[in-house]
Backbone as numpy.savetxt, mean C-alpha at the origin, in Angstrom:
# Nx Ny Nz CAx CAy CAz Cx Cy Cz
-17.83 1.31 -4.47 -16.65 1.68 -4.45 -16.27 1.76 -5.79
-15.07 2.63 -5.83 -14.27 2.87 -7.41 -12.66 2.77 -7.39
-12.59 2.25 -8.01 -10.70 2.44 -8.73 -10.31 3.26 -9.84
-10.00 3.60 -9.25 -8.74 4.89 -10.74 -7.40 4.15 -11.09
-6.51 4.47 -12.39 -5.23 3.76 -11.71 -4.65 4.48 -13.15
-3.56 5.16 -12.40 -2.93 6.09 -13.24 -1.29 5.47 -13.43
-0.86 4.77 -14.39 0.84 3.47 -14.05 1.80 4.49 -14.68
3.23 4.88 -14.08 4.14 5.24 -15.10 5.18 3.76 -14.60
5.77 3.85 -15.85 6.88 2.88 -16.28 8.54 4.03 -15.88
9.70 2.79 -15.76 10.27 3.29 -14.75 11.76 2.51 -15.36
13.00 2.83 -15.43 14.21 2.45 -15.86 15.48 3.14 -15.27
16.08 1.72 -14.53 17.01 2.61 -13.15 18.75 1.49 -13.83
20.09 2.11 -13.79 20.49 1.47 -13.65 21.85 2.33 -12.72
22.07 1.15 -12.33 22.75 0.96 -10.59 24.11 0.72 -11.11
25.48 1.53 -11.05 27.11 1.17 -11.51 27.23 0.78 -10.21
27.99 -0.25 -9.96 28.39 -0.91 -8.75 30.01 -1.78 -8.93
30.76 -1.90 -8.04 32.17 -2.00 -8.30 32.54 -3.16 -9.05
31.73 -3.88 -9.14 31.37 -5.12 -9.64 30.80 -5.31 -10.72
30.03 -4.59 -10.98 29.15 -4.74 -12.71 28.46 -3.63 -12.49
26.99 -3.63 -13.02 25.74 -3.18 -13.10 24.48 -3.72 -12.15
23.57 -3.17 -11.87 22.22 -3.64 -11.56 21.44 -3.05 -12.31
20.29 -3.90 -13.39 19.25 -2.78 -13.74 17.98 -2.95 -13.25
17.38 -2.24 -13.66 16.05 -2.61 -13.05 15.29 -1.91 -14.48
14.49 -2.55 -14.96 13.71 -1.69 -16.30 12.64 -2.35 -16.41
11.76 -0.92 -16.72 10.39 -0.88 -17.81 8.97 -1.83 -15.67
9.74 -1.51 -14.70 9.48 -1.50 -12.99 7.56 -0.76 -13.68
6.93 -0.90 -13.08 5.22 0.46 -12.37 5.63 0.46 -11.45
5.12 1.62 -10.63 4.99 2.01 -10.01 3.35 2.82 -9.98
2.82 2.12 -9.60 1.52 1.97 -9.64 0.42 3.16 -8.56
-0.72 4.11 -9.27 -0.59 5.08 -8.07 -2.24 5.09 -9.49
-2.87 5.28 -7.53 -4.44 4.39 -7.71 -5.46 5.74 -6.72
-6.27 5.81 -6.61 -7.50 5.91 -5.61 -8.80 4.71 -4.84
-9.11 4.48 -4.15 -10.55 3.85 -3.61 -10.91 4.61 -2.63
-11.90 4.21 -2.59 -13.19 5.29 -1.73 -13.71 3.82 -1.33
-13.82 4.02 0.41 -13.75 2.06 1.15 -14.73 2.25 1.74
-15.71 1.03 2.22 -16.78 1.01 2.77 -16.46 0.31 3.66
-16.51 0.06 5.15 -16.42 -0.84 6.04 -16.72 -2.38 6.09
-15.52 -3.08 6.49 -15.19 -4.73 5.47 -14.95 -4.95 4.20
-13.88 -3.32 3.34 -13.78 -3.19 2.02 -12.32 -3.61 2.51
-11.56 -4.52 1.27 -10.50 -5.08 0.78 -10.06 -3.70 -0.32
-8.99 -3.29 0.27 -8.00 -2.35 -0.57 -7.15 -3.62 -1.13
-7.72 -3.78 -2.92 -6.93 -4.20 -3.74 -5.62 -3.87 -4.73
-4.81 -4.96 -4.93 -3.86 -4.40 -5.54 -3.32 -5.63 -6.80
-2.34 -5.14 -7.23 -1.90 -5.23 -8.92 -0.39 -6.21 -8.48
-0.90 -7.57 -8.50 0.25 -8.05 -8.66 0.72 -8.67 -9.70
0.64 -7.69 -10.81 2.21 -8.67 -11.85 2.99 -7.95 -11.34
4.60 -9.19 -12.02 5.48 -8.97 -11.15 6.56 -7.76 -11.23
5.93 -6.68 -12.09 6.40 -5.43 -12.54 5.94 -4.24 -11.38
5.05 -5.20 -10.71 4.56 -2.97 -9.98 5.11 -3.91 -9.10
6.31 -2.56 -8.79 7.00 -2.69 -7.28 6.41 -1.51 -6.52
5.74 -0.61 -6.68 4.95 0.07 -5.97 4.25 0.23 -5.57
3.39 0.96 -4.63 1.96 1.65 -4.81 1.60 2.53 -4.30
0.94 3.81 -5.14 0.69 4.69 -4.17 -1.13 4.92 -4.09
-1.38 4.79 -2.95 -2.78 4.86 -3.03 -3.97 6.08 -2.25
-4.74 6.48 -2.73 -5.33 7.65 -2.22 -6.60 7.15 -2.08
-7.04 6.72 0.00 -8.13 6.37 -0.31 -9.01 7.15 0.69
-9.97 7.48 0.60 -11.47 7.76 1.27 -12.34 6.70 1.28
-13.25 7.96 2.06 -14.72 7.24 2.25 -15.44 8.08 2.85
-16.64 7.70 2.96 -18.56 8.75 2.51 -18.18 9.00 3.76
-17.57 8.06 5.30 -17.97 8.16 7.06 -16.83 7.53 6.84
-16.50 7.13 8.11 -15.81 6.39 8.99 -15.33 5.10 9.32
-15.13 3.97 8.62 -14.53 3.25 8.29 -13.79 2.28 8.52
-14.07 0.96 9.29 -13.30 -0.27 10.14 -13.48 -1.07 9.11
-12.62 -2.48 9.89 -12.51 -3.42 9.14 -11.75 -3.58 8.23
-10.64 -2.51 7.48 -10.58 -2.75 6.34 -8.68 -3.30 6.14
-9.55 -4.13 4.84 -7.88 -5.81 4.82 -7.18 -4.86 3.46
-6.20 -5.87 3.67 -5.50 -5.88 2.08 -5.17 -6.50 1.56
-5.45 -6.47 -0.07 -5.16 -7.93 -0.59 -3.24 -8.40 -0.13
-3.46 -9.50 -0.98 -1.87 -9.85 -0.86 -1.29 -9.59 -1.70
0.11 -9.00 -1.90 1.06 -8.27 -3.00 2.36 -9.34 -3.35
3.22 -8.40 -3.50 4.59 -9.93 -4.52 5.41 -9.42 -3.58
6.36 -10.18 -3.05 7.63 -9.76 -2.90 7.92 -8.36 -2.59
8.45 -8.02 -1.53 8.54 -6.64 -1.56 8.52 -5.36 -2.20
6.60 -6.05 -2.79 6.19 -4.60 -3.10 6.23 -3.19 -1.99
6.00 -2.75 -2.44 5.97 -1.61 -1.19 4.77 -0.56 -1.55
3.86 -0.40 0.00 2.32 0.23 -0.76 2.63 1.79 0.23
2.06 2.25 -0.20 2.43 3.72 0.61 0.58 4.17 0.86
-0.14 4.28 1.51 -1.72 5.02 2.18 -1.82 6.06 2.07
-2.38 6.61 1.78 -2.96 7.97 1.92 -4.55 8.24 2.12
-4.76 8.89 3.18 -5.91 9.42 3.37 -6.41 10.34 3.06
-6.76 10.67 2.04 -7.48 11.83 1.53 -8.74 12.43 1.40
-9.74 12.00 2.49 -10.67 12.04 2.71 -11.07 12.93 4.00
-12.42 13.49 4.62 -12.81 14.02 5.84 -12.89 12.56 6.85
-12.69 11.41 6.54 -13.10 10.67 7.31 -12.34 9.69 8.10
-12.07 9.15 10.04 -10.54 8.19 9.53 -11.26 6.75 8.96
-10.37 6.25 8.59 -10.48 4.60 8.07 -9.26 3.52 8.97
-9.67 2.86 9.27 -8.91 2.22 10.31 -8.84 0.39 9.89
-7.43 0.13 9.57 -7.01 -0.88 8.92 -7.10 -2.21 10.03
-7.61 -3.09 9.92 -7.86 -4.46 10.66 -6.76 -5.14 10.85
-5.65 -5.52 11.95 -4.34 -5.75 11.36 -5.26 -8.04 12.17
-4.29 -8.07 11.24 -4.15 -9.33 11.51 -3.31 -10.55 10.90
-3.33 -11.72 10.41 -1.96 -12.79 10.42 -1.04 -11.84 8.59
-2.50 -11.41 8.05 -1.64 -10.69 7.02 -2.02 -9.46 6.36
-1.58 -9.00 7.10 -1.61 -7.64 7.82 -0.97 -7.11 9.28
0.28 -6.78 9.33 1.14 -6.95 11.12 1.45 -5.08 10.82
-0.03 -4.60 11.52 -0.06 -3.13 12.14 1.09 -3.62 13.44
1.44 -1.86 13.82 2.27 -1.34 14.86 1.48 -2.45 16.27
1.96 -2.41 17.44 1.70 -3.09 18.30 0.13 -4.20 18.41
0.42 -4.96 16.92 -0.29 -6.24 16.46 -1.87 -5.19 16.85
-2.48 -4.17 16.77 -3.87 -3.36 17.01 -4.36 -2.60 15.70
-5.94 -3.03 15.22 -6.28 -2.21 14.62 -5.45 -0.33 14.38
-4.90 0.13 13.11 -4.37 0.73 12.94 -5.73 2.10 11.89
-6.07 3.36 12.92 -6.51 4.05 12.30 -5.28 5.01 11.57
-6.33 5.55 10.17 -5.24 6.31 9.50 -5.99 7.71 9.55
-6.34 9.13 10.02 -7.26 9.73 10.33 -6.67 10.35 8.97
-7.72 11.69 8.55 -7.38 12.59 7.34 -6.07 12.97 7.02
-5.44 12.94 6.23 -4.13 13.22 5.41 -3.37 12.08 6.64
-3.18 11.55 7.12 -2.63 10.71 7.48 -1.96 9.92 6.56
-0.66 8.83 6.93 -0.43 7.83 6.14 0.25 6.63 6.91
0.44 5.72 5.53 1.32 4.53 6.53 1.62 3.54 5.06
3.31 3.51 5.43 3.82 2.25 4.06 3.88 1.28 4.97
3.94 0.10 3.29 4.42 -1.25 3.77 4.82 -1.60 2.77
5.52 -3.44 3.35 5.92 -3.69 2.26 5.45 -5.03 2.95
5.52 -5.74 1.34 5.08 -6.84 1.50 5.84 -8.34 1.34
6.12 -9.05 2.61 6.76 -10.29 2.19 6.25 -12.01 2.30
7.04 -12.73 1.14 6.30 -13.83 1.06 6.52 -14.71 2.07
7.74 -14.32 2.81 8.08 -14.65 3.53 7.24 -15.70 4.70
6.78 -13.91 5.09 5.11 -13.80 6.26 3.69 -14.42 5.10
3.75 -13.76 4.35 2.43 -14.09 3.55 1.54 -12.70 4.11
2.33 -11.16 4.11 1.54 -10.48 5.12 2.76 -9.01 4.56
1.69 -7.64 4.93 2.50 -6.95 4.67 2.98 -6.17 6.64
3.72 -6.10 6.07 4.69 -5.03 7.78 4.70 -3.67 7.25
4.72 -2.79 8.59 4.18 -1.56 8.12 5.65 -1.24 8.59
5.90 -0.32 7.58 7.27 0.88 7.98 7.64 1.72 8.31
6.58 2.34 8.40 6.38 3.95 8.42 4.72 4.61 8.25
5.02 5.38 9.69 3.16 5.99 9.59 3.46 7.24 10.03
2.45 7.99 9.95 2.59 9.67 10.25 1.15 10.00 10.20
0.65 11.35 11.44 -0.81 11.47 11.76 -0.55 12.83 11.41
-1.93 13.19 10.73 -1.83 14.93 10.60 -3.18 15.08 11.02
């Protein structure tokens, strides 16, 4: 199992009619992880990591994949860049469509957001290819 990381910082200032909202030095993390059955996708949970783009792959079809806890509002996009199916395990901390396990086929993706109220990742979008 391997993990590589490349992070970028960005600054954003949005003008509003009543003032400005400033977001400074928040990290958009890009990593890759090779998975085996039963692995957990590890998350960076610093207060500055607002979004994670994770390229996942495996040496064969894998099942029972979990995702580690995030921080409130953190967005996670998973893309299967490998040649085999990767199945996420539905659980109390990973709420998947239809409350069933979710298969990410090669070149498929799923987007999630973390809720500290629910202590869970919630699916926001998915695609099959």
